[in-house]
C-alpha positions in Angstrom: 4.4 -7.1 13.6 0.8 -5.9 12.9 0.1 -4.3 9.5 -2.7 -2.0 8.6 -3.7 -3.1 5.0 -6.1 -0.2 4.7 -3.2 2.3 4.7 -1.8 3.5 1.5 2.0 2.9 1.3 3.8 6.2 1.2 7.1 6.7 -0.7 9.0 9.5 0.8 12.3 9.2 -1.2 15.6 8.0 0.1 14.2 4.7 1.3 16.5 1.8 2.0 16.4 -1.2 -0.3 14.7 -3.2 2.4 11.9 -0.5 2.7 11.5 -0.3 -1.1 11.1 -4.1 -1.2 8.6 -4.0 1.6 6.5 -1.2 0.0 6.5 -3.0 -3.4 5.3 -6.2 -1.8 2.6 -4.4 0.2 1.4 -2.7 -3.0 1.4 -6.1 -4.8 -0.6 -7.6 -2.0 -3.1 -4.7 -2.1 -3.5 -5.0 -5.9 -4.1 -8.7 -5.6 -6.8 -8.2 -2.9 -8.5 -5.0 -4.1 -7.7 -5.0 -7.8 -5.6 -2.7 -10.0 -7.3 0.5 -8.8 -6.6 -0.3 -5.1 -5.5 3.3 -4.3 -9.0 4.6 -5.3 -10.7 1.8 -3.3 -8.8 2.8 -0.2 -9.4 6.5 -0.7 -13.1 5.9 -1.2 -13.3 3.8 2.0 -11.6 6.6 4.0 -14.1 9.1 2.7 -17.1 7.0 3.8 
């Protein structure tokens, strides 16, 4: 399975437990790679 690590995880509500675990792990990986303000880093990269 290919993953796009430049995409911000989106919580839509009503996710299954498996999806919640996946999104949390993805957010944790992004925070480890890009720092605690990873959402801003990705948004700035998209704007450029």
